C-alpha positions in Angstrom: 16.3 14.7 -36.5 15.6 11.6 -37.5 11.6 12.1 -39.2 10.9 8.5 -39.4 8.9 5.7 -37.1 10.4 3.5 -35.0 9.9 -0.5 -36.3 7.6 -2.2 -34.9 8.7 -3.1 -31.4 7.7 -2.6 -27.7 9.3 -2.4 -24.8 8.9 -5.4 -22.6 11.3 -6.0 -19.7 14.2 -4.1 -21.5 13.6 -6.7 -24.2 12.6 -5.0 -28.2 10.1 -7.3 -29.0 7.3 -7.3 -31.6 3.3 -7.0 -29.1 1.4 -10.2 -28.8 -2.3 -7.6 -28.7 -3.8 -6.2 -31.0 -2.8 -3.5 -34.0 -2.8 0.5 -32.7 -3.0 2.6 -35.4 -1.2 6.0 -34.4 -3.3 9.1 -36.8 -1.6 12.7 -37.5 -5.2 14.1 -37.0 -3.9 17.1 -38.8 -3.7 15.9 -41.7 -6.0 13.0 -41.6 -3.2 10.4 -42.2 -2.1 7.5 -40.1 1.5 7.5 -38.8 2.5 3.8 -38.5 1.2 0.9 -36.6 2.2 -0.6 -34.4 1.3 -4.1 -32.6 0.3 -3.8 -29.3 0.7 -5.3 -26.3 -0.6 -8.8 -24.9 -1.7 -9.7 -21.4 1.3 -12.3 -22.2 3.8 -9.2 -22.9 2.1 -7.6 -19.0 2.7 -10.7 -17.3 6.5 -10.7 -18.8 7.4 -7.1 -18.2 6.2 -7.9 -14.5 7.8 -10.9 -14.4 11.1 -9.1 -15.4 10.8 -5.6 -13.2 10.3 -7.9 -10.2 13.7 -10.0 -10.6 15.3 -6.6 -11.4 13.7 -4.4 -8.9 15.7 -5.8 -5.8 18.8 -4.9 -6.4 17.8 -1.5 -7.6 15.5 -0.5 -4.5 19.0 -1.9 -2.4 20.9 1.1 -4.4 21.8 4.4 -2.3 19.4 6.8 -3.4 22.8 9.1 -4.7 23.4 6.1 -6.9 20.0 6.0 -8.6 19.8 9.3 -8.8 22.8 9.0 -11.0 21.3 7.1 -13.7 18.3 9.9 -13.3 20.7 12.5 -14.5 21.9 10.7 -17.4 18.1 10.5 -18.3 17.5 14.1 -17.7 20.9 14.8 -20.2 19.9 12.9 -23.2 16.1 13.7 -23.3 17.3 17.0 -22.9 19.3 16.1 -26.0 16.1 14.4 -28.0 14.0 17.7 -28.0 13.4 17.8 -31.3 13.0 14.4 -32.1 10.9 13.6 -29.1 8.3 17.2 -30.2 7.8 16.2 -33.6 7.2 12.2 -32.4 4.4 13.8 -30.1 3.1 16.3 -32.4 2.5 13.8 -34.7 1.2 11.1 -32.4 -1.4 14.0 -30.5 -1.3 16.8 -33.5 -0.2 19.7 -30.8 2.0 22.1 -32.0 5.5 22.1 -31.9 6.0 24.9 -30.1 4.5 23.0 -27.3 5.5 19.5 -27.8 9.0 21.3 -27.6 8.4 22.7 -24.2 6.5 19.4 -23.2 9.9 17.1 -24.0 12.4 20.1 -21.9 10.0 19.9 -19.0 10.1 16.0 -19.3 14.0 16.6 -18.9 13.6 18.8 -15.7 11.5 16.5 -14.3 14.5 13.5 -14.5 16.7 16.0 -13.4 14.5 17.3 -10.6 14.1 13.9 -9.0 17.3 13.2 -9.4 18.1 15.7 -6.8 15.5 15.4 -4.6 16.6 11.2 -4.4 19.8 12.8 -3.5 18.8 15.1 -0.6 15.8 13.8 1.3 16.0 12.6 4.0 14.5 9.6 6.6 14.1 11.4 10.0 15.3 10.5 14.0 11.7 11.4 15.4 11.8 12.2 19.3 12.0 9.1 21.6 9.7 8.9 24.6 12.0 6.5 26.3 15.1 4.6 26.4 14.8 3.9 22.8 16.3 5.5 19.6 12.7 5.9 17.1 13.1 6.6 13.1 11.2 6.6 10.6 12.0 5.6 6.9 11.0 5.2 3.6 11.4 2.0 1.4 10.1 1.5 -2.0 6.9 -0.2 -2.7 8.0 -2.5 -5.6 6.8 -2.8 -8.8 4.4 0.7 -9.7 2.1 0.4 -12.9 1.5 4.3 -14.6 -1.1 4.6 -16.6 -0.9 8.1 -18.4 -3.1 9.4 -21.2 -3.0 11.3 -25.1 -2.7 15.0 -24.5 0.4 15.4 -23.2 2.4 11.8 -22.7 5.8 13.1 -22.9 5.1 15.0 -19.6 2.3 12.8 -17.7 5.1 10.0 -18.3 8.3 12.1 -17.0 5.8 13.4 -13.9 4.9 9.7 -13.1 8.5 7.1 -13.8 11.4 9.7 -12.9 10.0 9.5 -9.1 9.5 5.8 -9.7 12.4 5.0 -10.4 13.6 7.3 -8.1 12.1 6.0 -5.0 13.6 2.2 -6.0 10.9 0.9 -8.2 10.3 -0.7 -11.7 7.8 1.1 -13.5 5.4 -0.8 -16.4 3.9 2.1 -18.5 0.8 1.8 -20.1 0.5 5.0 -22.3 -3.4 5.8 -24.9 -4.0 3.7 -27.4 -4.4 7.5 -29.4 -0.6 8.2 -28.3 1.5 5.0 -28.8 4.7 6.6 -29.6 5.8 9.0 -27.2 6.4 6.0 -24.4 8.7 4.0 -26.6 11.0 7.2 -27.9 11.1 8.0 -23.8 11.7 3.9 -23.6 15.0 4.0 -26.0 16.7 7.3 -24.1 16.0 5.4 -20.8 18.0 2.3 -22.3 20.3 4.5 -24.0 21.2 6.2 -20.2 22.3 2.9 -18.8 18.9 1.9 -16.5 19.2 -1.6 -15.3 17.0 -3.7 -18.1 13.8 -5.3 -16.4 13.1 -1.9 -14.5 10.8 0.1 -17.1 8.6 -1.8 -19.7 6.2 0.8 -21.8 3.2 -1.8 -22.8 0.5 0.4 -25.4 -2.6 -1.2 -25.1 -6.2 -1.3 -24.3 -7.5 -0.6 -20.8 -9.2 -4.0 -21.2 -6.4 -6.0 -21.7 -2.8 -3.9 -20.0 -4.7 -2.4 -17.6 -6.7 -4.8 -16.2 -3.9 -6.7 -16.0 -1.9 -4.4 -14.5 -4.9 -3.8 -12.2 -5.6 -7.1 -10.8 -1.7 -8.4 -10.9 -0.4 -9.3 -7.2 2.8 -8.1 -8.2 1.4 -4.6 -8.9 1.8 -2.3 -5.5 0.6 0.8 -7.0 -1.5 2.4 -10.0 -0.3 5.9 -10.6 -3.3 7.1 -13.5 -4.5 10.4 -15.6 -7.2 10.4 -17.8 -11.0 10.4 -17.6 -13.2 10.5 -14.1 -15.4 7.3 -14.8 -12.1 5.3 -15.7 -10.0 6.7 -12.8 -13.2 5.2 -10.9 -13.3 2.0 -12.1 -10.0 1.3 -11.3 -10.4 2.6 -7.5 -12.5 -0.4 -7.2 -9.4 -2.4 -8.3 -7.6 -1.1 -5.8 -10.0 -1.3 -3.4 -10.2 -4.7 -3.9 -6.8 -5.5 -3.3 -6.1 -2.9 -0.7 -3.2 -0.9 -3.1 -3.3 2.6 -3.1 -3.5 4.3 -6.1 -3.3 8.2 -6.9 -5.3 9.5 -9.6 -5.5 12.6 -11.8 -9.1 13.1 -13.2 -11.0 15.1 -15.0 -12.0 19.4 -14.7 -14.2 21.7 -15.3 -12.1 24.8 -14.3 -13.7 27.9 -12.9 -12.5 31.1 -13.8 -12.7 34.5 -12.4 -12.7 38.0 -13.6 -13.6 40.7 -11.2 -14.1 44.2 -12.5 -11.1 45.7 -11.2 -9.2 43.8 -13.0 -6.1 44.6 -15.6 -8.6 43.8 -18.7 -5.5 43.2 -20.7 -4.1 40.7 -18.8 -7.3 39.0 -17.6 -8.3 38.6 -21.7 -4.3 37.3 -22.6 -5.1 34.5 -19.4 -8.6 33.2 -20.5 -7.4 32.7 -23.8 -4.5 30.5 -22.8 -6.6 28.9 -19.9 -8.9 27.3 -22.3 -7.5 27.5 -25.9 -4.0 26.3 -25.4 -3.7 22.8 -26.6 -6.6 23.3 -28.3 -8.6 23.0 -25.0 -7.3 19.2 -24.7 -6.8 19.8 -21.2 -7.6 18.6 -17.7 -7.1 21.9 -15.8 -8.6 23.8 -19.2 -10.3 27.2 -17.4 -13.7 26.0 -19.2 -15.9 27.8 -17.0 -15.8 31.9 -17.1 -17.3 34.2 -14.3 -17.4 37.6 -15.3 -18.4 40.2 -12.9 -21.6 42.2 -14.3 -20.3 45.8 -14.3 -17.6 44.8 -16.6 -19.3 41.7 -18.4 -20.6 43.3 -22.2 -17.0 44.9 -22.4 -15.0 42.0 -21.5 -16.6 39.2 -23.2 -16.5 42.0 -26.3 -12.7 42.0 -26.1 -12.8 38.2 -25.0 -14.8 37.4 -28.5 -12.3 39.5 -30.5 -9.3 37.8 -29.2 -10.4 34.6 -29.6 -11.4 35.2 -33.5 -7.5 36.4 -34.0 -6.1 33.1 -32.5 -4.5 31.5 -35.6 -5.8 28.4 -36.1 -3.6 26.1 -38.4 -1.3 23.3 -38.9 1.1 21.9 -35.4 4.4 22.2 -37.4 3.8 25.9 -38.9 4.8 28.3 -35.6 2.3 31.2 -36.0 -0.1 28.3 -34.9 -1.7 28.8 -31.9 -4.8 26.4 -31.7 -4.0 22.8 -33.6 -5.9 19.9 -34.6 -7.6 18.1 -32.3 -5.9 14.7 -31.1 -8.5 12.8 -33.6 -11.7 12.7 -35.7 -14.0 11.3 -33.3 -12.8 13.3 -30.5 -13.8 16.5 -32.8 -17.4 14.6 -32.8 -18.0 14.4 -29.3 -16.5 18.3 -28.9 -19.2 19.0 -31.9 -21.5 17.0 -29.7 -21.6 19.3 -26.8 -21.8 22.1 -28.5 -24.6 21.1 -30.0 -25.8 20.6 -26.7 -25.6 24.0 -25.5 -27.3 25.3 -28.5 -30.5 23.0 -27.3 -29.7 24.1 -24.1 -30.6 27.8 -24.7 -27.0 28.9 -25.2 -25.7 31.7 -27.9 -22.5 30.5 -29.6 -20.8 34.4 -29.8 -17.5 32.9 -31.9 -16.3 29.2 -33.9 -19.5 26.4 -33.0 -17.8 25.0 -36.3 -15.3 23.7 -38.2 -12.8 26.2 -40.1 -13.3 26.2 -43.7 -10.8 26.0 -46.2 -8.5 23.1 -48.2 -6.1 23.2 -45.6 -8.5 22.2 -42.9 -10.2 19.7 -45.1 -8.6 16.3 -43.8 -7.6 17.4 -40.5 -10.1 17.1 -37.3 -9.7 21.0 -36.5 -12.2 23.3 -34.4 -12.6 26.7 -34.3 -12.4 28.2 -30.4 -16.1 29.0 -29.4 -17.4 31.1 -27.0 -21.0 30.2 -25.6 -23.5 32.6 -23.3 -26.5 32.0 -22.9 -26.5 29.5 -20.1 -26.6 29.3 -16.5 -24.2 27.1 -14.2 -26.4 24.3 -14.1 -26.3 23.5 -17.6 -25.0 20.2 -18.8 -22.0 22.5 -21.0 -21.6 23.9 -17.7 -21.1 20.8 -15.7 -19.8 17.3 -17.9 -16.1 18.2 -19.3 -16.2 18.4 -23.0 -12.2 18.7 -23.3 -11.6 20.7 -26.7 -11.4 24.7 -27.2 -14.9 25.4 -25.8 -15.9 27.9 -23.1 -18.9 29.2 -21.5 -19.5 32.7 -20.1 -21.7 33.9 -17.6 -22.0 36.3 -14.8 -21.6 37.0 -11.3 -23.0 40.3 -9.1 -20.6 39.6 -5.5 -17.9 37.4 -4.1 -19.9 35.1 -2.5 -22.1 34.6 -5.6 -18.7 33.7 -7.7 -17.8 31.5 -4.8 -21.0 29.0 -5.0 -21.1 28.6 -8.1 -17.8 28.0 -9.6 -17.7 25.4 -6.2 -21.1 24.2 -7.5 -19.9 21.8 -9.6 -18.5 17.8 -9.2 -15.0 18.8 -10.1 -12.3 20.7 -8.1 -8.7 20.4 -10.0 -8.2 24.2 -10.8 -9.1 27.6 -10.8 -8.3 31.2 -12.3 -8.3 34.4 -10.5 -7.7 38.0 -12.2 -7.9 40.5 -9.8 -6.4 43.8 -8.5 -7.1 43.6 -5.3 -4.5 40.8 -3.8 -6.2 40.4 -0.5 -9.8 39.5 -2.5 -7.4 37.3 -4.6 -6.1 35.2 -1.8 -8.9 35.4 0.3 -11.3 33.1 -2.7 -8.6 31.7 -3.6 -8.9 29.5 -0.2 -12.2 29.4 -0.4 -12.9 27.9 -4.0 -12.5 24.2 -4.4 -9.8 23.3 -6.1 -6.1 21.8 -6.1 -4.8 24.3 -7.9 -5.7 28.0 -8.0 -4.0 30.5 -10.0 -4.0 34.2 -9.2 -3.6 36.9 -12.4 -2.1 33.5 -14.7 -3.2 30.5 -15.7 -1.3 27.6 -16.2 1.9 27.5 -14.9 3.8 25.0 -13.2 6.5 23.9 -11.5 7.6 20.2 -10.5 8.4 21.1 -7.3 4.5 22.4 -6.8 2.3 19.2 -5.7 -0.1 19.2 -7.8 -3.9 17.4 -8.2 -7.5 17.7 -7.3 -10.9 16.7 -5.5 -13.8 15.6 -5.7 -14.4 14.0 -9.3 -10.8 15.2 -10.2 -9.3 12.5 -8.3 -6.8 11.9 -4.9 -3.4 11.9 -4.2 -0.9 15.0 -5.7 2.4 14.4 -8.0 4.9 16.7 -8.4 6.9 17.9 -5.5 9.7 16.5 -3.1 5.8 14.3 -1.8 5.9 13.2 -5.0 8.7 10.7 -4.6 7.1 9.6 -1.3 3.8 8.6 -2.9 5.9 6.3 -4.4 7.2 4.5 -0.7 6.0 3.0 2.4 6.6 4.4 5.5 8.2 2.2 7.8 8.9 3.2 11.8 11.7 1.5 13.8 12.1 1.2 17.5 15.9 -0.1 19.0 16.0 -0.2 22.8 18.3 1.9 24.6 18.2 0.6 28.1 19.6 -2.7 28.2 17.3 -4.2 30.1 14.5 -6.6 30.3 10.9 -4.7 30.2 9.5 -4.6 33.5 6.1 -6.0 32.2 7.8 -9.7 31.9 9.7 -9.4 35.2 11.9 -11.8 34.3 14.9 -12.7 35.5 12.8 -13.8 38.9 14.5 -12.4 41.9 15.1 -14.7 44.0 
């Protein structure tokens, strides 16, 4: 595997060229060093990418779905063959553990394979006529789609947008985060090698103010799919509304996890740990608000603290590491600010709440897994997304009490429930306002199952068979079968 960085080029409508925008530094925050600097895309680069996409998309959209699927299968195979390279780049770009980035790369291969299969098997519909005519509901590509992805899981997020959009017959302009610009460019090389016609994919690293704004405002862009922060998503939605353009927004979360007294305690402890501290807490679905039934609160929290302190904090390329560096020193400062706020609000830090000691952590952006007690659900620390390894624990008295507290938040992305009572689990799952609910598990995913949020967590769904339809427009077709002029016209005139 090649452990070097590519030359300073971006992918504009099938052509590798130096970006004409501001430079972007990729930082390996685990060691406090710079990976490389690339020249970002300029507004002129975005315009060029759009022009090339407009030229390429009609022929791609006119292909039979199974013909598009053939290319997507090849992309899947190329990703699978390059998992180690993609994982290395993503770990260097984001400081995620190498075990996680391998899994993310493998999932990206599966995403392209899945949507290739969907393209081959998703049918249009002959609807039931209510007269002397045949009726059909058909789907057509939107045209040009902008995909804006976050820094925390770039290869997986990229695939979840690019694969269904291409399968649906569109061209895609991908804007990765400036904190993780390299992984999308690796995907571009793989897509090119797999034989995707030039112009159908561009990868345009750059600032939201430049690249993002051009994509949102440009009249040729028919849809924007965005994953990221809620405030950015809200601004994007306003821009899309001015164009009457569809958007899908997968935004932030402050997800509740609920532990009932009859739970399997070992199962629940492991699930809560994974839900909040995997990915160093840098996950929109992180289970960051923990509600524990009062009867087991003390015992459960004690075991959870013990298990948290046993987690291995370390270098992302160490196979034993469970919690790695945060993505950027600036992000660690944000997390530290929230922990300071929790203390000001009256919270008690049960474990963590600091940078780890030791020379091996000195240059990185590490932060210890942190558990905070003593706050109520109205505290800012319980209401705002921290996006780091910080968990707030609170007791509850009964089912109605915990449902009310879990739903008392502007976000509605995910939830976890631990109990041996399956009827109660399903009852509570139905009552919680969230796009995804896990029962006796957490952060398990299937590309075949829709994902998205409600409220401040966004709108629209990704994944699943409907995930391809989200990148198409629906058209109804009526064909007369009577062969007779419409009687309203009273034509021809009878003598």
